[in-house]
C-alpha positions as CSV (number, residue, x, y, z in Angstrom):
1,M,0.0,0.0,0.0
2,V,1.1,3.6,-0.6
3,S,0.8,5.8,2.5
4,G,-2.7,5.3,3.8
5,G,-4.2,3.7,0.7
6,T,-7.7,4.9,-0.2
7,Y,-8.2,5.7,3.5
8,G,-7.4,9.3,4.1
9,T,-8.2,10.5,0.6
10,E,-11.5,12.2,1.5
11,E,-10.3,15.8,1.7
12,I,-9.1,15.7,-1.9
13,V,-12.8,15.7,-3.1
14,H,-13.8,18.2,-0.4
15,G,-11.1,20.6,-1.6
16,A,-11.2,20.1,-5.4
17,G,-14.7,18.7,-6.2
18,Y,-15.1,15.3,-8.0
19,G,-13.9,16.2,-11.5
20,R,-10.7,18.0,-10.5
21,A,-10.0,15.5,-7.7
22,I,-10.0,12.6,-10.2
23,L,-7.8,14.6,-12.5
24,I,-5.4,15.3,-9.7
25,L,-5.4,11.7,-8.7
26,L,-4.5,10.6,-12.2
27,L,-1.7,13.2,-12.8
28,T,0.0,13.3,-9.5
29,P,1.6,9.9,-9.6
30,L,3.0,10.7,-13.1
31,L,4.6,14.0,-11.9
32,W,5.4,13.0,-8.3
33,S,5.6,9.2,-7.7
34,L,7.3,7.8,-10.8
35,P,10.1,10.4,-10.9
36,T,10.8,9.7,-7.3
37,A,10.7,5.9,-7.8
38,F,13.1,6.2,-10.8
39,M,15.6,8.4,-8.9
40,I,15.7,6.2,-5.8
41,G,15.8,3.1,-8.0
42,E,19.1,4.3,-9.5
43,L,20.7,5.5,-6.2
44,S,19.6,2.4,-4.2
45,S,20.9,0.0,-6.8
46,A,24.2,1.8,-7.2
47,L,24.8,2.5,-3.5
48,P,23.0,-0.1,-1.4
49,F,24.0,1.4,2.0
50,E,22.3,1.0,5.4
51,G,20.5,4.3,6.1
52,G,20.2,4.9,2.3
53,Y,19.1,8.5,1.6
54,Y,21.6,10.4,3.6
55,A,24.5,8.1,2.6
56,W,23.8,8.9,-1.1
57,V,23.7,12.6,-0.5
58,R,26.8,12.5,1.7
59,R,28.8,10.6,-0.9
60,A,27.7,13.0,-3.6
61,M,28.0,16.3,-1.8
62,G,30.0,15.8,1.4
63,N,29.3,15.7,5.2
64,F,27.4,18.9,5.5
65,W,24.7,18.1,3.0
66,G,24.7,14.4,4.2
67,F,23.9,15.7,7.6
68,Q,21.1,18.0,6.3
69,E,19.6,15.1,4.4
70,A,19.6,13.0,7.6
71,W,18.1,15.9,9.6
72,L,15.4,16.7,7.2
73,S,14.4,13.0,6.9
74,L,14.2,12.6,10.6
75,V,12.2,15.8,11.1
76,A,9.8,14.9,8.3
77,S,9.3,11.4,9.8
78,I,8.0,13.0,13.0
79,F,5.0,14.6,11.1
80,D,4.6,11.7,8.7
81,M,4.3,9.1,11.4
82,A,1.9,11.2,13.4
83,I,-0.5,11.1,10.5
84,Y,-1.3,7.3,10.8
85,P,-2.5,7.4,14.5
86,T,-4.5,10.5,13.5
87,L,-6.2,8.5,10.8
88,F,-6.8,5.6,13.2
89,V,-8.7,8.0,15.5
90,A,-10.6,9.7,12.6
91,Y,-12.2,6.4,11.6
92,L,-12.7,5.2,15.2
93,T,-14.7,8.3,16.1
94,R,-17.1,7.6,13.2
95,V,-18.4,4.7,15.3
96,F,-17.6,5.9,18.8
97,P,-17.9,9.8,18.8
98,W,-17.2,9.7,22.5
99,F,-13.5,9.6,21.7
100,Q,-13.8,13.1,20.1
101,E,-14.5,14.7,23.5
102,N,-11.7,16.4,25.5
103,H,-8.3,14.8,24.6
104,R,-9.5,11.2,24.4
105,G,-8.7,10.9,20.7
106,V,-5.1,12.1,21.3
107,L,-4.8,9.5,24.1
108,V,-5.9,6.7,21.7
109,A,-3.4,7.9,19.1
110,L,-0.7,8.0,21.8
111,G,-1.7,4.4,22.6
112,V,-1.1,3.4,19.0
113,V,2.4,4.9,19.2
114,V,3.2,3.2,22.4
115,V,1.9,-0.2,21.3
116,C,3.7,-0.2,18.0
117,A,6.9,1.0,19.5
118,A,6.7,-1.8,22.1
119,L,5.9,-4.4,19.4
120,N,8.9,-3.4,17.3
121,I,11.3,-3.3,20.3
122,A,10.1,-6.8,21.4
123,G,10.5,-8.1,17.8
124,V,6.8,-9.2,17.5
125,K,6.0,-9.8,13.9
126,V,2.7,-8.2,12.7
127,V,1.4,-8.9,9.2
128,S,2.8,-6.3,6.9
129,T,0.4,-3.9,5.1
130,T,2.5,-4.4,2.0
131,S,1.2,-8.0,1.6
132,L,-1.0,-8.5,-1.4
133,W,-3.8,-10.3,0.4
134,L,-4.1,-7.5,3.0
135,F,-4.2,-4.9,0.2
136,F,-7.2,-6.7,-1.3
137,L,-8.8,-7.1,2.1
138,L,-8.6,-3.4,3.0
139,S,-9.8,-2.5,-0.5
140,A,-12.8,-4.8,-0.3
141,P,-15.2,-2.1,1.2
142,F,-14.3,0.3,-1.6
143,A,-14.9,-2.5,-4.2
144,A,-18.4,-3.0,-2.6
145,I,-19.1,0.8,-2.9
146,F,-18.1,0.7,-6.6
147,V,-20.4,-2.3,-7.2
148,L,-23.4,-0.7,-5.4
149,A,-23.1,2.7,-6.9
150,P,-25.0,2.0,-10.2
151,F,-28.0,1.0,-8.1
152,K,-28.0,4.5,-6.5
153,L,-27.7,6.8,-9.5
154,G,-28.5,10.3,-8.2
155,A,-30.0,8.9,-5.1
156,L,-27.7,10.7,-2.6
157,A,-28.1,14.2,-4.1
158,H,-30.1,15.3,-1.1
159,A,-28.6,12.9,1.5
160,V,-28.2,14.2,5.0
161,T,-24.6,13.7,6.1
162,K,-22.6,14.6,9.2
163,P,-21.7,18.3,9.2
164,T,-18.0,18.7,8.2
165,T,-15.4,20.9,9.9
166,S,-13.0,20.7,7.0
167,N,-11.7,24.0,5.4
168,V,-9.4,22.3,2.9
169,D,-9.3,24.0,-0.5
170,I,-8.0,22.6,-3.9
171,L,-4.4,23.3,-2.9
172,G,-4.8,21.4,0.4
173,G,-6.4,18.6,-1.6
174,L,-3.4,18.4,-3.9
175,L,-1.0,18.1,-0.9
176,I,-3.1,15.3,0.6
177,C,-3.0,13.6,-2.8
178,M,0.8,14.0,-2.9
179,W,1.0,12.4,0.6
180,N,-1.3,9.6,-0.5
181,Y,1.2,8.9,-3.4
182,M,4.2,8.8,-1.1
183,G,5.9,5.5,-0.3
184,W,7.3,4.4,-3.7
185,D,10.8,4.4,-2.3
186,N,10.0,1.1,-0.5
187,A,9.5,-0.6,-3.9
188,S,12.4,1.2,-5.6
189,T,15.0,-0.4,-3.2
190,I,14.6,-3.7,-5.1
191,A,15.5,-2.2,-8.4
192,A,18.9,-4.0,-8.4
193,E,17.3,-7.4,-7.5
194,V,14.9,-7.8,-10.4
195,E,15.8,-9.6,-13.6
196,R,16.7,-7.1,-16.4
197,P,16.0,-4.1,-14.2
198,Q,16.4,-1.5,-16.9
199,R,13.4,-2.9,-18.7
200,T,11.4,-4.6,-16.0
201,Y,11.6,-2.0,-13.2
202,P,10.0,0.9,-15.2
203,R,7.2,-1.4,-16.4
204,A,6.5,-2.7,-12.9
205,M,6.4,0.9,-11.6
206,L,4.0,2.0,-14.3
207,W,1.6,-0.9,-13.7
208,A,1.8,-0.3,-9.9
209,V,0.9,3.4,-10.5
210,V,-2.1,2.3,-12.7
211,I,-3.3,-0.1,-10.0
212,V,-2.9,2.4,-7.1
213,A,-4.5,5.2,-9.1
214,L,-7.5,3.1,-10.0
215,S,-7.9,2.1,-6.4
216,Y,-8.2,5.8,-5.6
217,V,-10.2,7.0,-8.6
218,L,-12.9,4.3,-9.0
219,P,-14.5,4.7,-5.6
220,F,-14.7,8.5,-6.1
221,A,-16.1,8.1,-9.6
222,A,-18.7,5.7,-8.2
223,M,-19.8,8.3,-5.5
224,W,-19.9,11.0,-8.1
225,V,-22.7,9.3,-10.0
226,T,-24.7,9.0,-6.8
227,G,-25.0,12.8,-6.6
228,L,-23.4,13.1,-3.1
229,Q,-22.2,16.6,-2.5
230,A,-18.5,17.2,-2.5
231,S,-18.9,19.3,0.7
232,A,-19.9,16.1,2.6
233,W,-16.3,14.8,2.5
234,E,-13.7,15.1,5.3
235,T,-11.2,12.8,6.8
236,G,-13.0,9.6,8.0
237,A,-16.1,10.4,6.0
238,W,-15.7,7.2,3.9
239,A,-17.3,5.4,7.0
240,D,-20.5,7.4,6.9
241,I,-20.6,7.2,3.1
242,A,-20.2,3.4,3.3
243,G,-23.2,3.4,5.6
244,L,-25.3,5.3,3.0
245,M,-24.3,2.8,0.3
246,G,-24.4,-0.5,2.1
247,G,-25.8,-0.1,5.6
248,P,-24.2,-0.6,9.0
249,L,-22.2,-3.7,8.1
250,L,-20.3,-2.0,5.2
251,R,-19.9,1.1,7.5
252,I,-18.3,-1.0,10.2
253,A,-16.1,-2.9,7.7
254,L,-14.8,0.4,6.4
255,V,-14.1,1.7,9.9
256,V,-12.2,-1.5,10.8
257,G,-10.3,-1.2,7.5
258,G,-9.3,2.4,8.2
259,M,-8.1,1.6,11.7
260,M,-6.2,-1.4,10.4
261,S,-4.6,0.7,7.7
262,G,-3.5,3.4,10.1
263,F,-2.2,1.0,12.7
264,G,-0.6,-1.3,10.1
265,M,1.2,1.4,8.2
266,F,2.5,3.0,11.4
267,N,3.7,-0.3,12.8
268,A,5.5,-1.3,9.5
269,L,7.3,2.1,9.3
270,V,8.6,2.2,12.9
271,M,11.5,-0.1,12.1
272,S,12.1,1.6,8.8
273,Y,12.4,5.0,10.3
274,S,14.5,3.8,13.3
275,R,17.2,2.7,10.9
276,L,18.2,6.2,10.1
277,P,19.2,7.3,13.6
278,L,20.9,3.9,14.0
279,A,23.0,4.5,10.9
280,M,23.7,8.1,12.0
281,A,24.9,6.9,15.4
282,Q,27.2,4.3,13.7
283,D,28.7,7.1,11.7
284,G,29.2,9.3,14.7
285,M,26.5,11.8,13.6
286,L,24.5,11.0,16.7
287,P,25.5,9.8,20.2
288,K,26.4,6.1,20.3
289,V,23.5,5.4,22.6
290,F,21.2,5.5,19.5
291,A,23.1,2.5,18.1
292,K,22.1,0.3,21.0
293,L,20.3,-2.9,20.0
294,H,17.9,-4.9,22.0
295,P,19.7,-8.1,23.2
296,K,17.0,-10.4,21.9
297,S,15.2,-8.7,19.1
298,R,18.2,-6.7,17.8
299,A,15.9,-3.7,17.4
300,P,17.4,-0.2,17.8
301,W,15.4,0.3,21.0
302,V,16.8,3.7,22.0
303,A,16.2,5.1,18.5
304,I,12.6,3.8,18.6
305,I,11.9,5.3,22.0
306,A,13.4,8.7,21.0
307,L,11.4,8.8,17.7
308,A,8.2,7.7,19.5
309,I,8.5,10.7,21.8
310,G,8.6,12.9,18.8
311,W,5.7,11.2,17.1
312,G,3.7,11.5,20.3
313,L,4.4,15.3,20.6
314,A,3.1,15.9,17.0
315,L,-0.3,14.0,17.5
316,N,-2.4,17.1,18.3
317,I,-1.4,19.2,15.3
318,G,-4.2,18.0,13.0
319,F,-4.3,15.9,9.8
320,E,-4.1,18.8,7.3
321,R,-1.3,20.6,9.0
322,L,0.7,17.4,9.5
323,V,0.4,16.7,5.8
324,T,1.6,20.2,4.9
325,L,4.6,20.0,7.2
326,D,5.4,16.5,6.1
327,I,5.4,17.5,2.4
328,M,7.4,20.7,2.8
329,I,10.2,19.1,4.9
330,Y,10.2,15.7,3.1
331,G,10.3,17.7,-0.2
332,A,13.5,19.5,0.9
333,S,15.2,16.1,1.5
334,L,13.8,14.8,-1.8
335,T,15.3,17.8,-3.6
336,L,18.7,16.9,-2.2
337,E,18.4,13.4,-3.4
338,F,17.6,14.6,-7.0
339,V,20.7,16.8,-6.8
340,A,22.7,13.9,-5.6
341,L,21.6,11.8,-8.6
342,I,23.0,14.4,-11.0
343,V,26.2,15.0,-9.0
344,L,27.0,11.3,-8.8
345,R,26.5,11.0,-12.6
346,V,29.2,13.8,-13.0
347,R,31.6,12.7,-10.3
348,E,31.3,8.9,-10.6
349,P,30.3,8.1,-14.1
350,E,31.9,4.6,-13.8
351,L,29.8,3.7,-10.7
352,K,28.0,0.4,-11.4
353,R,24.3,1.2,-11.8
354,P,22.1,-1.9,-12.3
355,F,19.2,0.5,-13.0
356,R,19.6,3.9,-14.5
357,V,16.9,6.6,-14.9
358,P,15.8,6.3,-18.5
359,G,16.8,9.0,-21.0
360,G,20.4,9.5,-20.3
361,W,21.5,12.9,-19.0
362,F,18.2,14.5,-20.1
363,G,16.2,12.0,-18.1
364,A,18.4,12.4,-15.0
365,I,17.8,16.2,-15.0
366,A,14.2,16.2,-16.2
367,V,13.1,13.6,-13.6
368,G,13.6,16.0,-10.8
369,I,11.7,19.0,-12.3
370,P,8.0,18.0,-11.8
371,P,8.4,17.0,-8.1
372,T,10.3,20.1,-7.3
373,L,7.6,22.3,-9.0
374,L,4.9,20.5,-7.1
375,L,6.7,21.3,-3.8
376,G,6.1,24.9,-4.5
377,F,2.4,24.3,-3.8
378,A,3.3,23.0,-0.4
379,I,5.2,26.3,0.3
380,V,2.2,28.4,-0.8
381,N,-0.2,26.3,1.3
382,G,2.1,26.6,4.3
383,E,1.6,30.4,4.2
384,H,-2.1,29.8,5.0
385,E,-1.6,27.2,7.8
386,S,-0.8,28.0,11.4
387,V,1.3,25.8,13.8
388,L,1.9,26.8,17.4
389,G,0.7,30.3,16.6
390,M,3.0,30.9,13.7
391,N,2.9,30.5,10.0
392,A,3.5,26.9,9.0
393,F,6.0,27.8,6.3
394,W,8.2,29.7,8.8
395,F,7.7,26.9,11.4
396,A,9.0,24.4,8.8
397,L,11.8,26.7,7.8
398,I,13.0,27.0,11.5
399,L,13.0,23.3,11.8
400,M,15.1,23.0,8.6
401,G,17.5,25.7,9.7
402,A,18.0,23.9,13.0
403,G,19.8,21.3,11.0
404,V,22.6,23.8,10.2
405,V,22.9,24.6,13.9
406,A,22.9,20.9,14.8
407,Y,25.7,20.3,12.2
408,A,27.8,23.1,13.7
409,I,27.5,21.6,17.2
410,N,28.2,18.1,15.8
411,Y,31.3,19.4,14.0
412,A,32.5,21.2,17.1
413,L,32.2,18.1,19.2
414,K,33.7,15.8,16.6
415,P,36.1,17.8,14.3
416,A,37.8,14.6,13.1
417,G,34.8,13.7,11.1
418,W,32.6,10.6,10.7
419,T,33.2,7.0,9.7
420,Q,32.6,5.9,6.1
421,R,29.4,4.2,5.1
422,E,29.8,0.6,4.0
423,P,27.6,-1.4,1.6
424,K,25.1,-3.8,3.0
425,P,26.5,-7.3,3.4
426,G,26.3,-9.3,0.2
427,M,25.7,-6.3,-2.0
428,A,28.4,-4.6,-4.1
429,A,28.6,-0.9,-4.4
């Protein structure tokens, strides 16, 4: 699954309306997801290092930019990971509105963080949300909505729905769409392992984009023909809409699916994100305590606990603001990766690359242009969001700038520099 899957897409329709939402859902993966997957496919196949992203940037542009890549990735992960427990609560409250009162919802979300952190530290294996059968299971309620829609043509034009509190506009809808199409880097790390990667990998990514885009577009197209007003949509609204289409059983099935999606995605990403501070500590970029492993599970337990504290602190920011901050800061780190792609082509032309971005030099440069332009929308939207009483754009800029300060402190404490990154065992650089 990509980010939250179809769960969490509701605000796209609220902000853009049905027609433009479907157009955004069709164009975004071509301009945002595929270029990112191609870029990471080349870098991960050429430099299969533990800790990935920052190791690529560091090798291409040196310690300073490598540190900034690591800092930006860590900060972005704080807001990205807080989104999944927020979605968990958004669907839970559709059945149990009691959790909306006071700070009960935040406490539930915090419970998700604590449970998943504990599961990962203990080494308990939970079924991955990337498994094919679970993808179909979580998509089943939306398939039911699609099948039932022809029997309700125009029937929901005057349907009474729960009043929404969303103020997302078309720009906010675009950012939520971009977030829903994040996660392709997980697939791109296998670019070097497939047979004939130069031919097979792009085709596989194109088919994956088609499948994911259809899983987003078809349920919205189905609801469009029912006449349901676009203003009825907000995060978690799929549950109420499922009830209108198929009764309480379909409503409960979708709520359970939304909660499973939020919990499963969060749990699966805990270990993935904890690898970055682990690798940084092994390089001397962070204190050695972050490299401590659990004696039984071998999980980086100190890194997981430290990150979990950050995830918990971000839970009360709100879904839309979390997405805006995530896209802005993640986008800055992504831009560094696109620059690293070009710099490595210049500095290390003989580096073995089982997969290359198609199109030679033109392709390597052009592939970074659409995602970078899309990030401009995140900056514009950040001007209209407020976090802790300040403009969200400036809040994000302060967090990014703190990376420069952190580097200066790190350099002052360790002027001799860091250790060199080594390829993963069994893989050649």
